[in-house]
C-alpha positions as YAML, in Angstrom:
chain: A
units: angstrom
residues:
- id: 1
  name: MET
  ca: [9.26, -4.89, -0.33]
- id: 2
  name: GLU
  ca: [9.39, -8.33, -3.03]
- id: 3
  name: LYS
  ca: [12.36, -9.36, -4.00]
- id: 4
  name: ASP
  ca: [11.67, -8.65, -7.93]
- id: 5
  name: GLU
  ca: [11.70, -4.56, -6.92]
- id: 6
  name: GLU
  ca: [15.05, -4.39, -4.61]
- id: 7
  name: LYS
  ca: [16.77, -2.03, -7.35]
- id: 8
  name: THR
  ca: [16.27, 1.73, -6.15]
- id: 9
  name: ASP
  ca: [15.44, 2.77, -10.09]
- id: 10
  name: ASP
  ca: [11.60, 0.76, -9.07]
- id: 11
  name: TYR
  ca: [11.27, 3.97, -6.84]
- id: 12
  name: PRO
  ca: [12.83, 7.26, -8.38]
- id: 13
  name: ASP
  ca: [10.90, 9.64, -6.46]
- id: 14
  name: TYR
  ca: [13.79, 9.87, -3.68]
- id: 15
  name: TYR
  ca: [16.17, 10.24, -6.35]
- id: 16
  name: GLY
  ca: [15.64, 13.10, -8.41]
- id: 17
  name: CYS
  ca: [14.50, 11.46, -11.62]
- id: 18
  name: VAL
  ca: [10.79, 11.08, -11.07]
- id: 19
  name: ILE
  ca: [7.72, 12.19, -13.95]
- id: 20
  name: MET
  ca: [5.34, 13.78, -11.17]
- id: 21
  name: ILE
  ca: [1.83, 13.06, -11.32]
- id: 22
  name: VAL
  ca: [1.15, 15.92, -9.46]
- id: 23
  name: ASP
  ca: [2.19, 19.46, -10.01]
- id: 24
  name: GLU
  ca: [6.00, 19.40, -7.93]
- id: 25
  name: ARG
  ca: [4.88, 22.62, -6.65]
- id: 26
  name: ILE
  ca: [1.70, 21.84, -5.42]
- id: 27
  name: VAL
  ca: [3.38, 18.77, -3.94]
- id: 28
  name: THR
  ca: [6.01, 20.78, -2.37]
- id: 29
  name: PHE
  ca: [3.45, 23.22, -0.32]
- id: 30
  name: ILE
  ca: [1.44, 20.61, 0.85]
- id: 31
  name: ASN
  ca: [4.42, 18.54, 2.23]
- id: 32
  name: SER
  ca: [5.53, 22.13, 3.52]
- id: 33
  name: MET
  ca: [2.57, 22.11, 6.13]
- id: 34
  name: GLU
  ca: [3.00, 18.49, 7.54]
- id: 35
  name: THR
  ca: [4.09, 18.38, 10.96]
- id: 36
  name: GLU
  ca: [6.30, 15.80, 12.26]
- id: 37
  name: ASN
  ca: [6.21, 12.39, 13.30]
- id: 38
  name: SER
  ca: [7.05, 11.14, 16.27]
- id: 39
  name: ARG
  ca: [10.49, 10.85, 17.19]
- id: 40
  name: ILE
  ca: [11.34, 7.28, 16.59]
- id: 41
  name: LEU
  ca: [9.76, 7.29, 13.16]
- id: 42
  name: GLU
  ca: [11.53, 10.46, 12.10]
- id: 43
  name: ASN
  ca: [14.75, 8.56, 13.22]
- id: 44
  name: ILE
  ca: [13.86, 5.72, 11.25]
- id: 45
  name: GLU
  ca: [12.67, 7.79, 8.35]
- id: 46
  name: ARG
  ca: [15.84, 9.25, 8.19]
- id: 47
  name: GLU
  ca: [18.01, 6.37, 8.59]
- id: 48
  name: ALA
  ca: [16.14, 4.53, 5.03]
- id: 49
  name: LEU
  ca: [16.34, 7.59, 3.33]
- id: 50
  name: ASP
  ca: [20.45, 7.63, 4.15]
- id: 51
  name: ALA
  ca: [20.54, 3.97, 3.33]
- id: 52
  name: ARG
  ca: [18.54, 4.75, 0.43]
- id: 53
  name: VAL
  ca: [15.50, 2.18, 1.47]
- id: 54
  name: PRO
  ca: [12.09, 3.37, -0.32]
- id: 55
  name: ILE
  ca: [9.35, 4.63, 2.27]
- id: 56
  name: ILE
  ca: [5.99, 5.64, 1.74]
- id: 57
  name: ARG
  ca: [5.64, 9.43, 0.64]
- id: 58
  name: LYS
  ca: [5.11, 12.43, 3.04]
- id: 59
  name: GLU
  ca: [1.73, 12.86, 1.26]
- id: 60
  name: MET
  ca: [0.81, 9.08, 1.15]
- id: 61
  name: GLN
  ca: [1.49, 8.91, 4.76]
- id: 62
  name: SER
  ca: [-1.09, 11.73, 5.98]
- id: 63
  name: PHE
  ca: [-3.23, 10.30, 3.84]
- id: 64
  name: LEU
  ca: [-2.52, 6.75, 5.78]
- id: 65
  name: LYS
  ca: [-2.79, 8.50, 8.57]
- id: 66
  name: VAL
  ca: [-6.52, 10.07, 8.13]
- id: 67
  name: LEU
  ca: [-8.05, 6.70, 6.88]
- id: 68
  name: LEU
  ca: [-6.99, 4.92, 9.67]
- id: 69
  name: LEU
  ca: [-8.32, 7.10, 11.79]
- id: 70
  name: VAL
  ca: [-11.77, 7.64, 9.63]
- id: 71
  name: LYS
  ca: [-12.09, 3.37, 10.02]
- id: 72
  name: ARG
  ca: [-10.95, 2.22, 13.42]
- id: 73
  name: PRO
  ca: [-9.47, -1.12, 11.87]
- id: 74
  name: MET
  ca: [-8.89, -3.56, 14.34]
- id: 75
  name: ARG
  ca: [-6.69, -5.91, 12.11]
- id: 76
  name: VAL
  ca: [-4.35, -4.47, 9.52]
- id: 77
  name: LEU
  ca: [-2.18, -6.45, 7.05]
- id: 78
  name: GLU
  ca: [0.50, -4.74, 5.45]
- id: 79
  name: VAL
  ca: [2.00, -6.52, 2.61]
- id: 80
  name: GLY
  ca: [5.85, -5.30, 2.13]
- id: 81
  name: THR
  ca: [7.46, -4.36, 5.32]
- id: 82
  name: ALA
  ca: [10.87, -2.98, 4.39]
- id: 83
  name: VAL
  ca: [12.22, -1.81, 7.51]
- id: 84
  name: GLY
  ca: [9.12, -1.49, 9.60]
- id: 85
  name: PHE
  ca: [8.45, 2.54, 8.36]
- id: 86
  name: SER
  ca: [4.72, 1.69, 7.23]
- id: 87
  name: ALA
  ca: [3.84, -0.66, 9.65]
- id: 88
  name: LEU
  ca: [5.11, 1.40, 12.77]
- id: 89
  name: LEU
  ca: [3.27, 4.94, 11.57]
- id: 90
  name: MET
  ca: [-0.08, 2.76, 11.23]
- id: 91
  name: SER
  ca: [0.53, 1.50, 14.57]
- id: 92
  name: GLU
  ca: [0.54, 4.97, 16.55]
- id: 93
  name: TYR
  ca: [-3.54, 5.60, 14.35]
- id: 94
  name: LEU
  ca: [-4.74, 2.23, 15.26]
- id: 95
  name: PRO
  ca: [-7.18, 1.81, 18.27]
- id: 96
  name: GLU
  ca: [-4.79, 0.33, 21.41]
- id: 97
  name: SER
  ca: [-6.09, -3.08, 21.12]
- id: 98
  name: ALA
  ca: [-5.71, -3.31, 17.13]
- id: 99
  name: VAL
  ca: [-2.66, -5.65, 15.44]
- id: 100
  name: ILE
  ca: [-0.68, -5.56, 12.67]
- id: 101
  name: THR
  ca: [0.13, -8.68, 10.86]
- id: 102
  name: THR
  ca: [3.22, -7.82, 7.70]
- id: 103
  name: ILE
  ca: [4.90, -9.67, 5.33]
- id: 104
  name: GLU
  ca: [8.54, -9.30, 3.84]
- id: 105
  name: ASN
  ca: [10.65, -11.43, 1.78]
- id: 106
  name: TYR
  ca: [13.94, -9.32, 1.63]
- id: 107
  name: GLU
  ca: [16.31, -11.58, 3.81]
- id: 108
  name: LYS
  ca: [18.42, -8.18, 4.61]
- id: 109
  name: ARG
  ca: [15.79, -5.78, 5.46]
- id: 110
  name: ILE
  ca: [13.94, -8.01, 7.76]
- id: 111
  name: PRO
  ca: [16.45, -8.00, 10.94]
- id: 112
  name: ILE
  ca: [15.74, -3.71, 10.64]
- id: 113
  name: ALA
  ca: [12.73, -4.14, 10.67]
- id: 114
  name: ARG
  ca: [12.21, -6.61, 13.70]
- id: 115
  name: GLU
  ca: [15.02, -4.07, 15.81]
- id: 116
  name: ASN
  ca: [13.20, -1.10, 14.51]
- id: 117
  name: PHE
  ca: [9.90, -2.66, 16.14]
- id: 118
  name: ARG
  ca: [11.44, -3.61, 19.43]
- id: 119
  name: ARG
  ca: [13.22, 0.06, 19.37]
- id: 120
  name: ALA
  ca: [9.18, 1.24, 19.12]
- id: 121
  name: GLY
  ca: [8.19, -1.25, 21.67]
- id: 122
  name: LYS
  ca: [5.54, -2.92, 19.29]
- id: 123
  name: GLU
  ca: [6.92, -6.29, 19.13]
- id: 124
  name: ALA
  ca: [3.44, -7.41, 20.92]
- id: 125
  name: GLN
  ca: [1.28, -5.13, 18.51]
- id: 126
  name: ILE
  ca: [2.95, -6.28, 14.89]
- id: 127
  name: THR
  ca: [3.82, -9.95, 13.74]
- id: 128
  name: LEU
  ca: [6.49, -9.58, 10.96]
- id: 129
  name: LEU
  ca: [5.83, -13.06, 8.81]
- id: 130
  name: GLU
  ca: [8.78, -13.45, 6.40]
- id: 131
  name: GLY
  ca: [8.75, -15.28, 3.27]
- id: 132
  name: ASP
  ca: [7.46, -14.75, -0.67]
- id: 133
  name: ALA
  ca: [3.81, -12.95, 0.30]
- id: 134
  name: GLN
  ca: [2.27, -15.19, -2.58]
- id: 135
  name: ASP
  ca: [2.83, -17.99, -0.14]
- id: 136
  name: VAL
  ca: [2.66, -16.65, 3.09]
- id: 137
  name: LEU
  ca: [-0.73, -15.35, 1.91]
- id: 138
  name: LYS
  ca: [-2.18, -18.61, 1.48]
- id: 139
  name: THR
  ca: [-1.30, -19.57, 5.01]
- id: 140
  name: LEU
  ca: [-3.48, -17.09, 6.79]
- id: 141
  name: ASP
  ca: [-7.17, -17.44, 6.99]
- id: 142
  name: GLU
  ca: [-8.40, -14.76, 9.81]
- id: 143
  name: PRO
  ca: [-9.80, -11.94, 8.22]
- id: 144
  name: TYR
  ca: [-8.57, -8.23, 8.27]
- id: 145
  name: ASP
  ca: [-10.77, -5.00, 7.95]
- id: 146
  name: PHE
  ca: [-7.80, -2.94, 6.52]
- id: 147
  name: ILE
  ca: [-4.63, -4.25, 3.83]
- id: 148
  name: PHE
  ca: [-2.10, -2.14, 2.81]
- id: 149
  name: MET
  ca: [-0.44, -2.87, -0.21]
- id: 150
  name: ASP
  ca: [3.20, -1.81, -0.60]
- id: 151
  name: ALA
  ca: [5.51, -4.83, -2.07]
- id: 152
  name: ALA
  ca: [6.58, -5.80, -5.49]
- id: 153
  name: LYS
  ca: [4.48, -4.20, -7.73]
- id: 154
  name: GLY
  ca: [4.38, -6.60, -10.89]
- id: 155
  name: GLN
  ca: [3.23, -8.88, -8.12]
- id: 156
  name: TYR
  ca: [0.10, -7.32, -6.70]
- id: 157
  name: ILE
  ca: [-2.25, -8.57, -9.38]
- id: 158
  name: HIS
  ca: [-0.93, -12.02, -8.25]
- id: 159
  name: PHE
  ca: [-1.67, -11.36, -4.60]
- id: 160
  name: LEU
  ca: [-5.22, -10.16, -5.12]
- id: 161
  name: PRO
  ca: [-7.40, -13.54, -5.18]
- id: 162
  name: ASP
  ca: [-6.09, -13.99, -1.48]
- id: 163
  name: VAL
  ca: [-6.06, -9.98, -0.51]
- id: 164
  name: LEU
  ca: [-9.90, -10.37, -1.27]
- id: 165
  name: ARG
  ca: [-10.58, -13.50, 0.43]
- id: 166
  name: LEU
  ca: [-8.87, -11.91, 3.67]
- id: 167
  name: LEU
  ca: [-10.81, -8.35, 3.25]
- id: 168
  name: VAL
  ca: [-13.59, -8.63, 5.14]
- id: 169
  name: PRO
  ca: [-17.18, -6.81, 3.83]
- id: 170
  name: GLY
  ca: [-16.50, -3.07, 4.02]
- id: 171
  name: GLY
  ca: [-13.27, -3.44, 4.83]
- id: 172
  name: LEU
  ca: [-10.28, -1.41, 2.91]
- id: 173
  name: LEU
  ca: [-7.60, -2.33, 0.17]
- id: 174
  name: VAL
  ca: [-5.05, 0.31, -0.14]
- id: 175
  name: SER
  ca: [-2.45, -0.09, -3.07]
- id: 176
  name: ASP
  ca: [0.45, 2.08, -3.27]
- id: 177
  name: ASN
  ca: [2.84, 3.20, -5.96]
- id: 178
  name: VAL
  ca: [0.07, 2.42, -9.10]
- id: 179
  name: MET
  ca: [0.95, 4.54, -11.31]
- id: 180
  name: GLN
  ca: [4.60, 4.03, -11.64]
- id: 181
  name: ASP
  ca: [5.91, 7.17, -11.83]
- id: 182
  name: GLY
  ca: [3.42, 8.04, -14.57]
- id: 183
  name: SER
  ca: [4.63, 5.70, -16.74]
- id: 184
  name: ILE
  ca: [1.19, 3.53, -16.39]
- id: 185
  name: ILE
  ca: [-0.54, 5.95, -18.87]
- id: 186
  name: GLU
  ca: [1.77, 5.34, -21.56]
- id: 187
  name: SER
  ca: [2.23, 2.47, -24.58]
- id: 188
  name: ARG
  ca: [4.34, -0.57, -23.35]
- id: 189
  name: PHE
  ca: [6.60, 0.26, -26.65]
- id: 190
  name: CYS
  ca: [7.60, 3.44, -24.72]
- id: 191
  name: VAL
  ca: [8.25, 1.57, -21.43]
- id: 192
  name: GLU
  ca: [11.57, -0.14, -21.28]
- id: 193
  name: ARG
  ca: [11.55, -3.44, -22.19]
- id: 194
  name: ARG
  ca: [12.80, -4.46, -18.67]
- id: 195
  name: ASP
  ca: [9.50, -2.72, -17.06]
- id: 196
  name: ARG
  ca: [7.53, -4.02, -19.52]
- id: 197
  name: THR
  ca: [6.03, -6.97, -17.64]
- id: 198
  name: ILE
  ca: [5.51, -5.31, -14.46]
- id: 199
  name: HIS
  ca: [3.35, -2.03, -16.73]
- id: 200
  name: ALA
  ca: [1.15, -4.58, -18.02]
- id: 201
  name: ARG
  ca: [0.62, -6.44, -14.87]
- id: 202
  name: MET
  ca: [-0.09, -3.07, -13.01]
- id: 203
  name: ARG
  ca: [-2.61, -2.06, -15.44]
- id: 204
  name: GLU
  ca: [-4.29, -5.66, -15.35]
- id: 205
  name: TYR
  ca: [-4.58, -5.13, -11.73]
- id: 206
  name: LEU
  ca: [-6.04, -1.44, -12.26]
- id: 207
  name: TYR
  ca: [-8.65, -2.74, -14.11]
- id: 208
  name: GLU
  ca: [-9.14, -5.82, -12.10]
- id: 209
  name: LEU
  ca: [-10.08, -3.27, -8.76]
- id: 210
  name: LYS
  ca: [-12.12, -1.28, -11.23]
- id: 211
  name: HIS
  ca: [-14.57, -3.72, -12.52]
- id: 212
  name: ASN
  ca: [-14.26, -6.62, -9.99]
- id: 213
  name: GLU
  ca: [-17.51, -7.22, -8.76]
- id: 214
  name: LEU
  ca: [-16.83, -7.41, -5.00]
- id: 215
  name: LEU
  ca: [-15.26, -4.04, -5.09]
- id: 216
  name: GLU
  ca: [-15.55, -0.38, -5.36]
- id: 217
  name: THR
  ca: [-12.60, 1.30, -6.37]
- id: 218
  name: SER
  ca: [-11.39, 4.86, -6.53]
- id: 219
  name: ILE
  ca: [-7.90, 5.82, -8.29]
- id: 220
  name: VAL
  ca: [-6.10, 8.76, -6.72]
- id: 221
  name: PRO
  ca: [-3.38, 10.88, -7.96]
- id: 222
  name: LEU
  ca: [-1.79, 11.02, -4.58]
- id: 223
  name: GLY
  ca: [2.61, 10.75, -4.44]
- id: 224
  name: ASP
  ca: [2.69, 7.86, -6.86]
- id: 225
  name: GLY
  ca: [-1.08, 7.07, -7.42]
- id: 226
  name: VAL
  ca: [-2.97, 5.02, -4.70]
- id: 227
  name: ALA
  ca: [-5.79, 2.99, -5.14]
- id: 228
  name: LEU
  ca: [-8.33, 2.92, -2.40]
- id: 229
  name: SER
  ca: [-10.57, 0.12, -2.54]
- id: 230
  name: VAL
  ca: [-14.08, -0.89, -0.20]
- id: 231
  name: LYS
  ca: [-14.97, -4.37, -0.28]
- id: 232
  name: ALA
  ca: [-18.51, -4.19, -1.23]
- id: 233
  name: GLU
  ca: [-21.54, -6.26, 1.29]
- id: 234
  name: LYS
  ca: [-23.27, -6.97, -2.08]
- id: 235
  name: GLY
  ca: [-21.76, -7.51, -5.36]
- id: 236
  name: LYS
  ca: [-21.85, -4.08, -7.73]
- id: 237
  name: LYS
  ca: [-24.73, -5.85, -9.84]
- id: 238
  name: ASN
  ca: [-26.70, -6.12, -7.17]
- id: 239
  name: ILE
  ca: [-25.75, -2.32, -6.12]
- id: 240
  name: GLN
  ca: [-26.73, -1.15, -9.31]
- id: 241
  name: GLU
  ca: [-29.96, -2.86, -9.32]
- id: 242
  name: ASN
  ca: [-30.79, -1.39, -6.10]
- id: 243
  name: ILE
  ca: [-30.08, 2.04, -7.48]
- id: 244
  name: GLN
  ca: [-32.33, 1.80, -10.38]
- id: 245
  name: GLU
  ca: [-35.55, 0.35, -8.24]
- id: 246
  name: ARG
  ca: [-34.79, 3.57, -6.39]
- id: 247
  name: LYS
  ca: [-35.22, 5.52, -9.55]
- id: 248
  name: GLN
  ca: [-38.29, 3.86, -10.34]
- id: 249
  name: ILE
  ca: [-39.93, 4.63, -7.20]
...
């Protein structure tokens, strides 16, 4: 998680003041059928929630598991480690030789994440890079076939150029919490003044995901909203041209 989003009210879903983007009864029903994670993940999740540290919601956990089992990526990049829960969850659903690089800027959470990786015996598989993601991303040059964004929401748009550079053609970009507890649909004048910058930047980010020539994106009303983007082998124009050509045959 990035520094400008340490405050807990960016994640009100755990603290009883959420605007649900999906009917709460449906979410409760779906979550009631979830199976438990591994013991280490259950313990880390419990510790995180007790300490009021935000982690991905149950329905998002299931979504990630399915994506990873379908895609079977060998190189995963996570932007926003927090206490390491998501990285550890992903590690359990990757091929044995796959590796994860995760970036975290919040100094208080970095040692907790490192200790959690040690507890889980994942130190060799998961590499934690410390620092502002916008700076750290520029230092990376190896490609990734799966990128999970769960950091400072107002910074997603600034991370995107390097994320696209690092994502291989056919790779998946998963962006979490893109609906901002439903406030994304509101006029900027209905959003609290302190949240207007994040609100504007997230709208800009979603527009870019949907209109960028390199991406095909679906915005899914799951949890607090998730954007699932695939980096195209060809640009959208080439894809549309091929579709039109097939229609004319």
